[in-house]
Structures are given as structure tokens and as C-alpha cells.
N, C-alpha and C positions, 0 to 999 in steps of 0.2 A: 561530677558535680559542677563542671564548667558551664552547664546549661541553666544555672540558677541565678536569679537576681540577688543582690546583697541582702534583701530583706527575707531571703529564704524561699521565695516563691519561684516556681518553675518558669523559665523563659517561654512565653507563649509562642514566639516564633519557632523555637526549636521543637516545641510540642506539636505545632501544626505540621512541620516537616516530617516528624516521626509518624504522624497520622497519615499523611499523604503517602509516605513510603510503604507503610504497612498495608494500606488499602490497595495501592497499585500492585504490590507483590502478590496479594491475595488474588487479584484479578488476573495477573500474569500466570498464575499457577492453575487457575480454574476456568478461564474463559475459553471454552471450546466452541467451535461452530462458525468461525469466520466473522468478517466485519459487521454484518447485519446483526448477528447474535450478540456481538460485543456491545452494541448500543443498549440492548436489553439488560445485559449484566451491569453496565455502567449506571443505568437509571436505578436499578435495584440497589446498588451499592451507595451511590452518591445522593440520590433523591429520597429513596425510601428508608434505607438503613442509617445513613449518617446525617441526612438532612442538611447537607452543605449548600444546596440550592433547591429552588422549587421547580416545578415542571415547566413553567414559562422560560425561566433562565436556562434550563437544560435544553429546551427546544431551540432557543436562540443560538446556543453554542453548537448544537448539532448542525443547524443550518449553516453557520459559519464554516465549520470543518468540512462539510460536504461541498461547499462552494470553492474551497481552496484546493489546489493540486496537492497530492500526497495522501497518506493513509488516514482516512477520516476518523477511525476509532482511536488510533494512537494520538492524533491531534486533539481529539476530544479529551483524552486523559491528560495531555500536556496542559490544555487550556484550563481544565478544572483544577489541576495541581497549582498552576500559576495564580488562579483566582483565590485559592485557599492560602497559599504560602509564598506568593511572589515568584519571581523568575526561577529561583532555586527550587521552588516547589514543582514547577513544570519539569525541570530536569530530573528531579527525584521520581516524579510520577512516570516519566518515560523509562527510566532505569528499572523501576519495579515491574512495569508491565511488559517490558521487552526482554530483560536479561534472561529469564528462565528459558524461553523458546530459542533465543539466540545461542545460548550455551549448548543446548541440545542439538541445534543445527550444526554448530561447529564440530561437535562430537561425531555426528553422523557423517560429516564431511571427512573426518579422519578415518572412519570405517570405509567410506566409499573410495578413498584414495589410497588405501593401504593394500599391500600384497595382492590378493586375488580380487579385492574390491567387493562390491555388493553383488549377491547372486543375481543372475539375469532374470530369473522368474520373479524375484522381489521387485526389481526395477520396473519390469513390465506390468506387474500388478499395480504398483504405485502410479504408473503412467495412465493406466485405464481408469483408476480412481480420479486422477486429475481431470481427465476428459469429462467424466460425469459431473464433477463438482463445478467445473468451469461452464458446462452447458447449463446447469441449473442457475448459476449466477447470471449468465447471459439472458435467460428468460426473465428472471426477476428484474434485472436492470432495464431490459427492453420495455417492460410494462410501465416502468416509472419514467424513463427518460425519452421514450419515443411514443408518446400517447396520441400523436396526430400524424397525418400524412406527410407534411413537410419534413418533420424530424425523422420519420421512418425512412423517407427517401434519402435524407442526409446520411443516415446510418448505413443504408445499402451502398450508396456511392463510396463512402469512406472504406467499407469493408472490401469492396472490389478493388479500389485503388491500393489499399494496403497489401492485398494479395499479389497485385501486378508489380508493385514497386516496393519490395521489402527492404527498408532501411530506416535507421533512426531519424534521418533528415526528413523522409517522407511522412513519418508520423508527426513530427513537429509541424510540418506544413499543413497537414490535415487538421490538427488541433487548432492552429491559428485560423485556418479557413472556416472551421466550424464556428469559432467565436464571431468572425465577421458576418457570416451568413445569419447566425442567430440574432445578431444586432440588427441586421437589415430587415429581418422578418418580424421584429417585435411589434406588438400591437401599439396603436397610437397612444393610448392611455399609459401604457408601460413606458413608452419613449418619453412622455411628459414627466413621469415620476423619476426616470433615470436622470433627466437634465436638472429638474428642480431639486432633486435630492442630493445632487453632487456637492461635496464640500468645496468652498472657495479656495481653501488652502490647507494642505496637509501638515501635520506637525513635523519639525525638522528631523526628529528621531525616526519617524515613519519613512520619510524620504531617504534618509541615510541607509536604513536597513534594506529597503527595497532596492536601492542602488547596489548594495553589497550582494543581494540575491541575484540581480541581473548581471552584475560584474563577474561573479564566479562562473556563470554560464558561458561567458566569453573568455575569461582569463584561463580557466582550466584546460580547455582544448588547445589554446595557444601555447600554454606552458608545456603540455604533453608533447606537442609537435616540436617545440624548440629544444626540449631537453632529451626527449626519447626515453624518459624514465617511465617504466611501467607503473610504478606506484602512483604517479600523477594521472596516467591514463585510467587506472582503476578508480581513483577518486572522481575523475571527470565522468566516467561512464555511469557510476551510481548516483552522483549528484544530479546529473542530467535526468536520469530515470525518476528520481524523487521529485524533481522540479516540474516535470512535464506530464506526470500521470494524474488524470482526473478520475476520481472514483475510488482510487486505492485498491487494496486487496488484489483480486484476480486481474484487474485491469493492468497492473504493472507487468504482467507476463510477457506481452509482445515487446515492450521496451527492454526488459532484461534479456530476453532471447536474442534480440538484435545486438545488445551491448556485449554479451559474453560468449554466445555460441557462434555467431557469424565470424568474429575474428579468431576463433579457435581457442579461446581461453578455457572454456568448459565444453566437454562433448555433450551431444544431445541426450544420451542415455543418463548421464549424471544430472543434467539439468532437469529432466522429467522426474527422475527418482527423488531429487531434492524437493521439487515442487509438490510431489505426492506426499512426501514425508511431512512437509510443512502443514498439510491439512490435518494431520493426526495430533498436532500439538496445540496446547492452549496459547493464548497471546496473539500478537499481530502476524499476519502473513508476510509482512515486510521483513521478518526475521530470515526469510528465504535468502536475503542478500548476504547474511553472515555465512550461510552454507556456500554460496557461489564464490565469495571472496576467499573462503578457506579451501575449497576444492579445486580452484583454478590451477592451470599448469604453470604459468609464469610466476616468478617470485615478486612480491611477497605472497605467500599462500598461508595455509594453516591458520592459527588463531589471529596472527597479526593481519593477514589479508582479510579475514572475516570481520575484524574490528574496523578496519579502514572502510570496507564496503558498507557496513552497518551505519557508521557515523555519517558517511557521505550521503547515503540515501535518505537519512533523516534530517540532515542539516537544512535543506530547503524548508521543511516544515517548521523548524524552530525560527528561522528568519521570517517566514511569512506570518506566523502567529505573533511574533514580536512587533511586526509592522502593522498588522491589520487589527488585532484585538482592540487597541485603544480607539479606533475610528470606525469599527464595523457598522455601527448603527447608522452612520452617515453615508456609507458608500455602497451598501448591499444592493439598493435599488438600481444603482447605476450599472452594476456589473451583471445583474440577473439575466438580461436577454442574451448576452454573449455566452454566459455559462450554460444556458439551455442548449445552445448550439453545440458547445463543447461536449455536453452530455450525450447528444445524439452521435457525435463522431466516436466517442468512447465505446458506445455499443458496437459500432462497425469495426473498430479495432479489435475488440474482444472476440467478435465473431470470426474475424480473419485469423486470430491466434488459435481459435478452436479448430479451424480447418487445418492450418499449418502454423506451428509444428505439431500440435497435439494429436489430431486425428491421423494425419498422414504418417506420423512416426510411431503410432501406437496400435492402430486398429488394422489388422492384416488378415485375420481369419474369421470364420464363423464362430469359433470359440471366443475370440476377442469380443465379437458383437454380443454374444450371450452374456459374458461377464459385464460388459458395459451396460447392457439393458438391465441386468439385475442391480447394478450399482445405482442406476438412474431411478429404478423403481423404489429402492430403499430411501433415496433422497426425497422422492415424491411423497412418501408416507411419513416424512419428517424424521427419519432415522438420523442420529447425530453423524456428522462427517467423520468423526473418529471411528465409528463402527464401520462405515463404508470403506474407509482407507484400510483398516486392519483386515477386513474380510477380503478385499480385492488383493492385498499383498499376499495373504495366506493362500488364496486361490492361485495366484501366479506362481508361488513356490511349489504348490502341489502339482500343478500341471507341468512344471518343468522337471519334476523329479523323475 
């Protein structure tokens, strides 16, 4: 009864939070299909079913979340929750959408890290499914983000560079270079809009939150080096991945692979098995971070490691949304040219990840090619990713028997 006013009426703020939580949990339990499909689920839930916002407002929020680094669908849910019930509504929306898949990924990590681990055939089948799903995502993203020759050339150059120099630092350099080149190649009319549309002064809160976002990018690696504590290194690796990935979903794969596989925290087989399993679950693909934090070799691992990794990879999204939401209408034209260049680089990074580690680690025989071709054909005819993952995993188990 503590959510009621003295006059006996229900507190509307608490009622809005409950609505946000219930709707987000519903989406977290039923939203299969990955980031692009999530946008369709969100529109059906929030525009058509609940009428919390109209199509124009929904499209504006989608544009904002796609422009920011981080997982676009999760950020969209946070933004809608915050719009409906304030900052706490954003947190509740994230919890409802993320918790189901995160809990399942931590449970899968426990299976993968116990006793005999996950059967080899299962991990191989999941890895082949991941190759097919990432390849489809790459094609769809390339159509949207590299529609002209300059951006296609940027994607090709970024992909080659990422394959030649595989490190987290090289990916950061490529993303920054993409933003600079995109800005330099902007049309004259777009350049005029970017300058005239720029705000003269940002609100103090926005400046403070952006300073915190950037400060953590610097402070966490310094703290990790100074203390030698793995828990700080873990938080740094996942915070950096969440802060520097544009496009979300599958695009985080190369950053996470560099963050956890190269230093030996997670072996390649477990990495690919977890990524494949993430395709079979509803909710955000970024829940893959919970699996990696839970299955890693150094301590903390298990549920605590999964929680640290999950919070760290999402923290940049919360900070950026808190900073940008209030001023988005005034700054979006200014950043559009640079973000177009970043998008092209993202395509190149994803292409490089498709080659190595996915293809190199997973496709070895003619049978592998046949399974991969069948998975790709199913995706082309719009079979749900869940079906593709389950069939590929079952095939891997059958072939290894």
C-alpha cells in the first residue's frame, strides 16, 4: 500500500514504473531475432499496443540510438523507459529487457566451464551458426552503411587494416579515422547544417556526464595497470567495448574477441560457443558479455564476473543517453557526417571479424561448408535465427557422435 497517495489513489509514478517493467520483461522474454528485429518488436509494443509515443517520436529515438555507440535496441528501450517514467524508468526498462537472456547466458557459462564442458560437436555447430548470422548481418549493414564508393572504400580499407593489425587500439584508431574522413567528405550543404545547427553552449549536466564517460575510458586502464587487479581490467575491457562499438549487436564481436580471447581470459572455443548460444535467446546480444565474464579463467568469474562484465558494457550507454537525450535535437546535424564515416568503418571491422576469428576457427571441411551453406539459405528465406542456431547445434552434435 505504500504506492498510494493519502487520498487513496494509486501513485502514478509507481504505476508508470510497473508498466515499464512489465512491458520490458515481456520483450526480454519474447524478442527473438537480433537487433533489427528488436526494433519491430519495440514499435509494436510501445507505438501500437501501449501508445506511449507516436511513429515520429519513435523514429527520432531510433535515430538517436543508432547514432550513439552501444547496443541500439537496448538503448532504445532505456530511452523509452526514461521518457515514460524518468531515469528510474530507464533502469527498469533495461533490467526487464536484459535480465532473462543474461541469466541464461550465465547458466550456460556454468555448463561450459564445468567438468567435461560443452560437447565439441555442440560448440562447433554453434560456431557455424554464428558465421552464417554474422555474414547476414554484414550484408544488411553494408547495404545501409556503405551506399556509395567512398564509404565502400573506407570499409574495405578498415577491414584490411583490422586483419593486418589485430588489437583493441587499432580498432579505436580506425573508428576515429572513420569519423574524421566522414567529416571531411561531407557535402557542402551538410557542412553548413552541421555548423549552423550546433548549440552555442551545452547544459552543465550534459558536460559533466560526457566528462565522466570520457574520464572512465582513461581512468580504468590506468587503474588496472596501477593496481594489477583483474576485476578492474575486466571492467575496463567491457566498458571500452561498450563505449567504442558503433552499430551494436554483432559489431561488438571483434572488440570482445580482442578484449578476452587475446589475453587468454576466454578460449576461442568457449567464445564462439557462447556467441552462437546468444543467437538462440531473446533479448539483447550484449548479454553475451555476461557469458564471457562468467566463463573467464581469472577470478572473478561465475555470476559475479558476469554481472561486472554486463554492467560495465552497458554503463557507457546509460551515460551517453543521460548526456545526449536532453540536447539531441540541437546536436544531431553536427555529428551526422562523422557518424556516416564511422558506420563505414564498422562494416569493415565486422567483415574482418567474419574472416578471423569466425571463419578461420570454424570452417575446416567440406561438411562445415555444407552446414554453413544450409544455415545461410535458411536465413535468406527468413527463418528465425533461433531455428538456425538449434539446427546447426543439433547437426554438430550428430556429426560428432
